[in-house]
C-alpha positions as CSV (number, residue, x, y, z in Angstrom):
1,M,17.3,-32.3,-19.5
2,S,18.5,-29.1,-18.6
3,R,16.9,-26.2,-19.3
4,P,17.8,-23.8,-22.3
5,F,16.3,-20.7,-20.5
6,P,15.9,-20.0,-16.5
7,S,12.5,-20.7,-15.2
8,R,10.0,-17.0,-14.3
9,N,9.8,-16.9,-11.0
10,S,13.9,-18.2,-10.0
11,S,16.3,-15.8,-8.9
12,S,18.9,-14.0,-11.0
13,V,21.2,-14.9,-8.1
14,S,20.5,-18.3,-8.5
15,F,22.1,-17.8,-12.0
16,L,25.0,-16.6,-11.4
17,R,28.7,-18.1,-12.5
18,V,31.3,-19.0,-10.5
19,N,35.1,-19.5,-11.1
20,G,35.6,-22.6,-13.7
21,K,31.8,-21.4,-15.5
22,I,33.4,-18.5,-16.4
23,R,33.8,-19.3,-20.3
24,A,35.1,-16.3,-20.8
25,R,39.3,-15.7,-21.8
26,E,39.6,-11.9,-20.7
27,V,37.5,-10.6,-17.9
28,R,37.4,-7.2,-15.7
29,V,38.0,-8.0,-12.6
30,I,36.6,-5.7,-9.1
31,M,37.9,-6.1,-5.6
32,G,36.2,-4.5,-3.6
33,E,35.1,-1.1,-4.5
34,K,38.4,-0.6,-6.2
35,Q,38.8,-2.9,-10.2
36,L,42.0,-4.5,-10.2
37,G,41.9,-4.0,-14.4
38,V,41.5,-7.1,-17.4
39,F,43.0,-9.8,-16.1
40,A,43.7,-13.6,-18.2
41,L,40.4,-15.4,-16.9
42,N,43.7,-18.3,-15.2
43,D,45.4,-14.9,-13.9
44,A,41.5,-13.9,-12.4
45,L,40.9,-17.4,-10.8
46,K,44.2,-17.7,-9.0
47,M,43.8,-14.1,-7.5
48,A,40.2,-15.3,-6.0
49,R,42.4,-18.5,-4.3
50,D,44.8,-16.5,-2.9
51,H,42.7,-15.1,-1.3
52,G,40.7,-17.6,-0.5
53,V,37.6,-16.7,-2.2
54,D,35.3,-16.9,-5.6
55,L,35.9,-15.3,-8.7
56,V,32.4,-14.5,-9.3
57,E,30.9,-13.0,-12.7
58,I,28.6,-10.3,-12.6
59,S,27.8,-8.3,-16.0
60,A,28.2,-10.8,-19.1
61,T,27.2,-8.7,-20.8
62,A,29.8,-6.2,-20.9
63,N,33.3,-6.1,-22.9
64,P,35.4,-8.1,-21.1
65,P,33.4,-9.5,-18.6
66,V,32.9,-7.7,-15.3
67,C,34.3,-10.6,-12.6
68,K,34.2,-9.7,-8.1
69,I,36.5,-12.1,-6.2
70,V,34.1,-12.2,-3.3
71,E,32.6,-15.6,-1.1
72,I,30.2,-16.5,-3.2
73,G,27.6,-17.5,0.1
74,K,27.9,-13.3,1.1
75,F,27.6,-12.4,-2.5
76,R,24.4,-14.1,-2.4
77,Y,22.7,-13.3,0.6
78,E,23.5,-9.0,-0.2
79,Q,22.0,-10.2,-3.5
80,A,18.6,-12.2,-2.7
81,K,18.7,-9.0,0.2
82,R,18.8,-6.9,-2.2
83,E,15.9,-7.9,-4.5
84,K,14.1,-9.1,-1.1
85,E,14.0,-4.8,-1.0
86,S,13.1,-3.5,-4.2
87,K,9.9,-6.1,-4.4
88,K,9.2,-4.1,-1.5
89,H,8.6,-0.7,-4.2
90,Q,7.1,-2.8,-6.7
91,H,3.6,-2.2,-5.5
92,A,4.1,1.8,-6.3
93,S,4.8,1.2,-9.5
94,I,1.5,-0.3,-10.3
95,V,-1.3,2.9,-11.4
96,K,-5.8,1.9,-10.7
97,E,-7.5,4.5,-12.7
98,V,-10.6,6.3,-10.3
99,Q,-13.2,8.1,-13.3
100,L,-15.3,11.1,-11.8
101,S,-18.4,12.6,-14.3
102,P,-19.0,16.2,-12.4
103,R,-22.2,15.5,-11.7
104,I,-21.5,12.5,-10.0
105,D,-23.9,11.2,-7.1
106,P,-22.7,11.6,-4.0
107,H,-23.4,8.1,-3.0
108,D,-21.6,6.5,-6.1
109,L,-18.8,9.8,-5.1
110,G,-17.7,7.6,-1.5
111,I,-18.3,4.3,-3.7
112,K,-15.7,5.3,-6.1
113,L,-13.2,6.4,-2.9
114,T,-13.9,4.0,-0.9
115,H,-11.8,1.4,-3.5
116,A,-9.1,3.9,-3.8
117,I,-8.6,4.1,-0.4
118,D,-8.0,-0.2,-0.5
119,F,-5.7,1.3,-3.3
120,L,-3.8,3.7,-2.1
121,C,-3.5,1.5,1.3
122,E,-1.8,-1.8,-0.6
123,D,0.9,1.0,-1.7
124,M,-0.6,1.4,-4.9
125,K,-1.2,5.0,-7.0
126,V,-4.5,6.0,-7.9
127,K,-5.3,8.2,-11.5
128,I,-8.4,10.1,-10.9
129,A,-9.8,11.3,-13.7
130,L,-12.7,13.2,-14.9
131,K,-14.3,14.0,-18.0
132,F,-16.3,15.9,-19.1
133,R,-19.0,15.7,-22.1
134,G,-20.7,18.4,-24.2
135,R,-21.8,21.1,-22.3
136,E,-20.3,20.4,-19.2
137,M,-17.0,22.4,-21.1
138,A,-18.8,25.2,-20.2
139,H,-18.5,25.2,-16.1
140,T,-15.1,23.2,-15.7
141,E,-15.5,24.7,-11.8
142,V,-17.5,22.1,-12.0
143,G,-15.5,19.5,-12.2
144,F,-12.3,20.5,-10.0
145,E,-14.4,21.1,-6.8
146,V,-15.7,17.4,-7.1
147,I,-11.6,16.8,-7.5
148,K,-11.2,19.1,-4.7
149,K,-13.6,17.8,-2.7
150,F,-12.2,13.7,-3.6
151,L,-7.7,14.5,-2.8
152,A,-9.6,16.4,0.7
153,D,-11.3,13.6,1.5
154,I,-8.4,10.6,0.2
155,A,-6.0,13.0,2.3
156,P,-5.3,10.8,5.4
157,Y,-4.3,8.0,2.6
158,G,-2.4,9.9,-0.5
159,H,-0.6,13.1,-1.3
160,P,-2.3,14.1,-5.1
161,D,2.0,14.2,-7.2
162,F,0.7,17.6,-9.0
163,S,-2.5,19.7,-8.5
164,P,-5.0,18.8,-10.9
165,K,-4.6,19.7,-14.2
166,L,-7.7,20.5,-17.5
167,I,-5.9,18.2,-20.1
168,G,-8.0,18.3,-23.1
169,K,-12.0,17.3,-21.9
170,G,-11.4,16.1,-18.4
171,I,-9.2,16.9,-15.2
172,N,-6.2,14.6,-14.0
173,A,-4.6,13.9,-10.7
174,M,-1.9,11.4,-9.8
175,I,-2.7,10.6,-5.9
176,S,0.8,8.8,-4.2
177,P,0.1,6.1,-1.1
178,L,1.6,7.5,1.9
179,P,4.4,5.4,4.2
180,R,2.2,3.2,6.2
181,N,3.1,5.3,8.9
182,K,1.7,7.6,8.3
183,R,-0.7,6.9,6.6
184,A,-4.3,6.7,8.3
185,K,-6.2,2.4,8.9
186,N,-8.6,1.4,6.3
187,P,-11.3,2.1,7.4
188,R,-12.7,-1.2,6.0
189,A,-10.4,-3.2,7.3
190,A,-10.4,-2.4,10.5
191,A,-14.1,-2.6,10.5
192,E,-14.2,-6.4,9.5
193,G,-11.3,-7.2,11.2
194,G,-12.6,-5.7,15.3
195,H,-15.9,-5.0,16.6
196,A,-17.4,-2.4,17.4
197,P,-17.2,-0.8,20.7
198,A,-19.7,-0.6,22.9
199,P,-21.3,2.2,23.5
200,E,-21.4,4.3,26.1
201,K,-24.9,4.7,28.8
202,N,-26.2,7.8,28.7
203,H,-27.2,9.3,32.6
204,H,-29.7,11.6,31.0
205,E,-31.7,8.5,28.6
206,H,-34.8,6.6,30.6
207,S,-33.4,3.1,31.2
208,T,-35.7,0.6,28.7
209,S,-35.9,-2.4,31.0
210,A,-38.8,-3.3,33.4
211,P,-39.6,-0.5,36.1
212,Q,-39.1,-1.6,39.0
213,K,-42.3,-1.5,41.7
214,V,-40.8,0.3,45.1
215,K,-42.7,0.4,48.6
216,T,-43.3,4.0,50.1
217,P,-43.5,4.3,53.8
218,V,-46.7,6.4,53.7
219,S,-48.9,5.1,51.5
220,G,-47.8,1.6,50.9
221,E,-49.0,1.9,47.4
222,P,-45.8,1.1,44.2
223,Q,-44.6,3.2,42.3
224,L,-42.5,3.1,38.9
225,N,-38.8,4.3,39.2
226,G,-38.3,7.4,36.8
227,L,-42.4,7.9,35.6
228,N,-44.8,9.9,37.3
229,D,-47.2,9.1,39.9
230,A,-50.0,9.4,38.4
231,F,-49.3,6.4,35.7
232,A,-49.0,4.2,38.3
233,K,-52.5,4.3,40.3
234,L,-53.8,3.9,36.4
235,E,-55.8,0.6,36.7
236,V,-55.7,-2.1,33.8
237,K,-58.9,-4.0,32.4
């Protein structure tokens, strides 16, 4: 039993009407970038056969329907390529909201910043919403300082679409992700995926390894490398 409607996961390229499957009596014919006019369906099919290609219905809802004279394999490839390119920009239309307050704790602000960086690194937009409560409206400059610091910290990952605005009892700002070639790497992903480099040895610090005994040709008594002789001569009971 055939499906009356296409499935949600199917591509629009798979449901094209081609040649004999077109049901209209008259069609508007396009070839390349040029419109040839309105023809009867049989005449349009004959034109396509004369050129050794197919007649593809590209707009079934138009009156009359629009058909294109093109090789069906090439047309499917170009349509699939366009759909693939459009999906790359779908994340940019997703907006995630991060809520702040004028008296937010620095630790909580750091957590909010980490979440916003994660969203931007996944090509999502971030909406910053700072809300005032009660008498906090008398000191809106405090809220603007919080937003200003937040935008400064997130600058390597995104840029504001507009200056922060006071709307009602809150300040709103919208941040768009930077292009991937100009965006800094997500520090959380870098910490999880890579290993921290080994710290360089400081030549001014004493080594934590066990001190070595050095024999001196004069007294023959042992000495401890890098320490005072007085500590070396102490007797251990």
